[in-house]
C-alpha positions as CSV (number, residue, x, y, z in Angstrom):
1,M,0.0,0.0,0.0
2,A,1.3,3.5,-0.8
3,A,0.5,7.0,0.1
4,G,1.3,9.4,-2.7
5,N,4.8,8.7,-3.8
6,H,5.8,7.1,-0.5
7,T,5.8,3.4,0.4
8,A,3.9,2.5,3.6
9,V,6.1,1.1,6.3
10,A,5.6,-2.5,7.3
11,E,7.4,-2.3,10.7
12,F,8.4,0.1,13.4
13,V,11.6,0.4,15.4
14,L,11.1,0.8,19.1
15,E,13.8,2.9,20.8
16,G,14.9,1.8,24.3
17,F,16.6,3.8,27.0
18,S,20.1,5.1,27.4
19,E,23.0,3.2,25.8
20,D,25.2,3.7,28.8
21,L,26.4,0.2,29.7
22,W,26.2,0.7,33.4
23,L,22.7,2.1,33.2
24,W,21.7,-0.6,30.7
25,G,22.6,-3.4,33.1
26,L,20.9,-1.7,36.0
27,L,17.7,-1.3,34.0
28,I,17.6,-4.9,33.0
29,A,18.1,-6.1,36.6
30,L,15.5,-3.6,37.9
31,F,12.8,-4.3,35.3
32,L,13.3,-8.1,35.6
33,L,13.0,-7.9,39.4
34,L,9.9,-5.7,39.2
35,Y,8.3,-8.1,36.7
36,L,9.0,-11.3,38.7
37,T,7.9,-9.6,41.9
38,A,4.7,-8.2,40.4
39,L,3.9,-11.6,38.7
40,A,4.4,-13.6,41.9
41,G,2.7,-11.0,44.2
42,K,-0.4,-10.5,42.0
43,S,-0.8,-14.2,41.4
44,L,-0.7,-14.8,45.2
45,I,-3.3,-12.1,45.6
46,V,-5.7,-13.7,43.1
47,T,-5.1,-17.1,44.7
48,A,-5.7,-15.9,48.2
49,I,-8.9,-14.1,47.3
50,S,-10.2,-17.1,45.4
51,L,-9.4,-19.6,48.1
52,S,-10.3,-17.7,51.2
53,P,-14.0,-17.4,52.2
54,G,-13.2,-14.3,54.3
55,L,-12.0,-12.5,51.2
56,H,-15.1,-12.8,49.2
57,A,-16.4,-9.3,50.0
58,P,-17.0,-6.8,47.1
59,M,-13.8,-5.0,48.0
60,Y,-11.7,-8.1,47.4
61,F,-13.7,-9.0,44.3
62,F,-12.6,-5.8,42.7
63,L,-9.1,-6.2,44.1
64,A,-8.8,-9.5,42.4
65,K,-9.8,-7.9,39.1
66,L,-7.2,-5.2,39.6
67,A,-4.6,-7.8,40.2
68,I,-5.5,-9.7,37.0
69,L,-5.3,-6.4,35.0
70,D,-1.9,-5.6,36.4
71,I,-0.6,-9.2,35.7
72,V,-1.8,-9.0,32.0
73,C,-0.6,-5.4,31.5
74,T,2.9,-5.9,33.0
75,S,3.2,-9.3,31.1
76,M,2.4,-7.4,27.9
77,I,4.9,-4.6,28.5
78,L,7.8,-5.7,30.6
79,P,9.0,-8.8,28.6
80,K,9.0,-6.7,25.4
81,L,10.9,-4.0,27.3
82,L,13.4,-6.4,28.6
83,E,13.9,-7.8,25.0
84,S,14.5,-4.3,23.7
85,L,17.0,-3.6,26.4
86,V,18.9,-6.9,25.6
87,V,19.0,-6.3,21.8
88,W,19.3,-2.5,22.1
89,V,16.8,-1.9,19.3
90,D,13.5,-3.7,18.9
91,I,11.5,-4.3,15.7
92,I,7.8,-4.7,15.7
93,S,5.4,-5.2,12.8
94,C,2.5,-2.8,12.1
95,G,0.1,-5.5,13.0
96,G,2.0,-6.3,16.2
97,C,2.1,-2.6,17.1
98,L,-1.7,-2.2,16.6
99,A,-2.3,-5.3,18.7
100,Q,-0.1,-3.9,21.5
101,L,-1.9,-0.6,21.2
102,F,-5.3,-2.3,21.4
103,F,-4.6,-4.3,24.5
104,L,-2.7,-1.5,26.3
105,T,-5.6,1.0,25.6
106,W,-8.1,-1.7,26.8
107,F,-6.3,-2.5,30.0
108,L,-5.5,1.1,30.9
109,G,-9.1,2.1,30.4
110,A,-10.3,-0.8,32.4
111,E,-8.0,0.1,35.3
112,L,-9.2,3.6,35.4
113,L,-12.8,2.4,35.6
114,L,-12.0,-0.2,38.1
115,L,-10.3,2.3,40.4
116,T,-13.5,4.4,40.3
117,A,-15.6,1.3,41.2
118,M,-13.2,0.6,44.1
119,A,-13.5,4.1,45.3
120,F,-17.3,3.8,45.2
121,D,-17.2,0.6,47.2
122,S,-15.1,2.3,49.9
123,Y,-17.5,5.2,50.0
124,V,-20.5,2.9,50.5
125,A,-18.6,0.8,53.1
126,I,-17.6,3.8,55.2
127,C,-20.5,6.3,54.7
128,W,-23.4,3.7,54.5
129,P,-22.2,0.7,56.5
130,L,-25.7,-0.5,57.5
131,C,-26.7,-0.6,53.8
132,Y,-23.5,-1.9,52.5
133,S,-24.5,-5.5,51.9
134,T,-27.7,-4.4,50.3
135,I,-26.1,-1.8,48.0
136,M,-23.0,-3.7,47.0
137,S,-24.8,-6.9,46.2
138,R,-23.4,-9.7,44.0
139,P,-25.5,-8.6,41.0
140,L,-24.3,-5.0,41.2
141,C,-20.7,-6.1,41.6
142,A,-21.0,-8.3,38.5
143,L,-22.7,-5.5,36.6
144,L,-19.9,-3.1,37.5
145,A,-17.2,-5.5,36.5
146,S,-19.0,-6.3,33.2
147,A,-19.4,-2.6,32.5
148,V,-15.7,-2.0,33.2
149,W,-14.6,-4.6,30.6
150,T,-17.3,-3.7,28.1
151,V,-16.8,0.0,28.0
152,S,-13.0,-0.3,28.0
153,V,-12.9,-2.8,25.1
154,I,-15.3,-0.6,23.1
155,N,-13.0,2.4,23.7
156,A,-10.0,0.4,22.6
157,S,-11.7,-1.0,19.5
158,V,-12.7,2.5,18.4
159,H,-9.1,3.8,18.8
160,M,-7.6,0.8,17.1
161,G,-10.1,1.0,14.2
162,L,-9.2,4.6,13.6
163,M,-5.5,3.9,13.8
164,A,-5.8,1.1,11.3
165,Q,-7.1,3.6,8.8
166,L,-4.0,5.7,8.9
167,T,-1.0,5.4,6.6
168,F,2.6,5.4,7.9
169,C,5.1,6.2,5.2
170,G,8.2,7.0,7.3
171,P,10.0,7.7,9.4
172,N,9.3,4.5,11.3
173,H,11.2,5.1,14.6
174,I,9.0,5.2,17.7
175,W,10.9,7.0,20.4
176,D,9.5,4.8,23.1
177,F,9.6,1.2,24.2
178,L,6.0,0.5,23.4
179,C,3.3,1.4,20.8
180,E,1.0,4.1,22.0
181,I,-1.5,6.3,20.2
182,P,0.3,9.7,20.6
183,M,3.6,8.4,19.3
184,L,2.0,6.7,16.3
185,L,0.0,9.8,15.4
186,L,3.3,11.7,15.2
187,L,4.5,9.3,12.5
188,S,1.3,9.2,10.5
189,C,1.3,10.8,7.0
190,S,-2.5,10.7,6.9
191,P,-5.0,13.3,8.3
192,A,-5.5,12.4,12.0
193,A,-8.0,15.0,13.1
194,L,-10.6,12.4,14.0
195,N,-8.1,10.4,16.0
196,K,-7.2,13.5,18.0
197,V,-10.8,14.4,18.7
198,T,-11.4,10.8,19.9
199,I,-8.4,11.0,22.2
200,I,-9.8,14.2,23.8
201,I,-13.3,12.7,24.2
202,A,-11.8,9.5,25.8
203,A,-9.6,11.6,28.0
204,V,-12.5,13.6,29.3
205,C,-14.7,10.5,29.9
206,F,-12.0,8.1,31.2
207,G,-9.7,10.6,32.8
208,M,-11.5,13.7,34.0
209,V,-14.9,12.2,34.9
210,N,-13.4,9.1,36.6
211,F,-11.0,11.2,38.5
212,L,-13.7,13.6,39.7
213,L,-15.9,10.7,40.8
214,T,-13.0,9.0,42.6
215,L,-12.1,12.3,44.3
216,A,-15.8,12.9,45.3
217,S,-15.9,9.4,46.8
218,Y,-12.8,10.0,48.9
219,S,-14.0,13.5,49.9
220,C,-17.2,12.0,51.2
221,I,-15.2,9.4,53.1
222,V,-13.0,12.0,54.7
223,A,-16.1,14.1,55.7
224,S,-17.7,11.0,57.2
225,V,-14.5,10.1,59.1
226,L,-14.2,13.6,60.6
227,H,-17.5,13.0,62.5
228,K,-16.2,9.9,64.2
229,R,-14.9,10.2,67.7
230,S,-12.1,7.6,67.6
231,A,-8.7,9.2,66.9
232,E,-7.3,5.8,65.8
233,G,-10.2,5.3,63.4
234,K,-9.6,8.8,61.9
235,R,-5.9,8.1,61.6
236,R,-6.4,4.7,59.8
237,A,-9.0,6.1,57.5
238,F,-6.9,9.1,56.5
239,S,-3.9,6.9,56.0
240,T,-5.9,4.6,53.7
241,C,-7.5,7.5,51.8
242,S,-4.2,9.3,51.3
243,S,-2.5,6.1,50.1
244,N,-5.3,5.3,47.6
245,L,-5.3,8.9,46.4
246,L,-1.6,8.7,45.8
247,V,-2.0,5.7,43.5
248,V,-5.0,7.3,41.7
249,T,-3.2,10.7,41.3
250,L,0.0,9.1,39.9
251,Y,-2.0,7.0,37.5
252,Y,-4.2,9.8,36.2
253,S,-1.4,12.4,36.0
254,T,1.0,10.2,34.0
255,I,-1.7,9.0,31.6
256,T,-2.9,12.6,31.1
257,Y,0.7,13.7,30.4
258,T,1.0,10.9,27.7
259,Y,-2.4,11.3,26.0
260,I,-3.2,15.0,26.3
261,L,0.3,16.5,25.9
262,P,2.0,14.4,23.2
263,G,4.7,16.3,21.3
264,S,4.2,19.5,23.3
265,G,7.9,20.3,23.5
266,T,8.5,17.6,26.2
267,S,11.6,15.4,25.6
268,M,11.2,11.9,24.4
269,E,13.2,10.6,27.4
270,K,10.7,12.2,29.7
271,S,7.9,10.4,27.8
272,K,9.6,7.1,28.4
273,V,9.9,7.7,32.1
274,V,6.2,8.6,32.3
275,A,5.3,5.5,30.4
276,V,7.3,3.4,32.9
277,L,5.5,5.1,35.8
278,Y,2.0,4.0,34.7
279,T,2.9,0.6,33.2
280,V,5.4,-0.5,35.8
281,V,5.5,1.7,39.0
282,S,1.7,2.1,39.4
283,P,1.0,-1.7,39.4
284,A,3.8,-2.1,42.0
285,L,2.2,0.6,44.2
286,N,-1.2,-1.2,43.8
287,L,0.4,-4.3,45.3
288,L,1.9,-2.3,48.2
289,I,-1.1,-0.1,49.1
290,Y,-4.1,-2.3,48.3
291,T,-2.8,-5.6,49.7
292,L,0.3,-5.5,51.8
293,R,-1.2,-2.8,54.1
294,N,-4.4,-4.8,54.4
295,K,-4.5,-7.0,57.5
296,D,-7.0,-9.5,56.1
297,V,-5.0,-10.1,53.0
298,K,-1.8,-10.4,54.9
299,A,-3.3,-12.9,57.2
300,D,-4.4,-15.1,54.3
301,F,-1.0,-14.6,52.7
302,R,0.5,-16.2,55.8
303,K,-1.8,-19.2,55.5
304,L,-0.8,-19.7,51.9
305,A,2.9,-19.1,52.3
306,P,3.8,-19.5,56.1
307,S,7.5,-20.0,55.5
308,S,7.9,-16.7,53.8
309,W,6.2,-14.5,56.4
């Protein structure tokens, strides 16, 4: 296929990180450690929640879904990143690039929606404790989970369908370690106005609306906690809310930077660091904040792996 007098590219070159040998070795060791830790930790979370009757509450239902999302997302990103570090430069076909873009967009959108659902669950648990079991019923949890997957896959399908209509006729160097919509749009030699409009709409719906809903949920939680007399209860609630908000803020800010401000004068190296933050660091923080600080989950971890605790 050709565009004008140009031949459409059949593959892209993914650029890795610094070629400094010392930093190169450090990055390989760091990313390999993060991947193995995340894979083992998240698998243990899913196993513990599945096998422990005490962890069948809605909160842990959503937590298991978050762990599965993190496992799939990191398994899709980190092995490819490690490969690119080992071979210095990585080649990916157009079809492979679009497939990576589809799944990355799908899972990132699903995680944003899931974090909102988890914030709503926390709001109901703290602000409406007597009605919690009635409101957060099994049918509602199943409906929320289905909505998370359905809406996110529709969003990803729309983006991938629009990207598939574009022509790429060179250059074919993606200055990142993965295929993302903003970077690909910079390489397109076709009109991409509709793609950019779709990105803005998705950013408003998935980013701004979800963030405001999450922020509103935690604001209501804080207001409710302030009316409690127990100083210890206030301290624990504020600690939990601040930790959760840290994860949410990091996740939303990095994705906004990537999808709303592409090519806005920011360096390509900064873009790579931001991509690492929401594909690698955020899942690791999820493991630390949502599980290792939870007494119920830690207790069940000890039952599953007594020798390591």
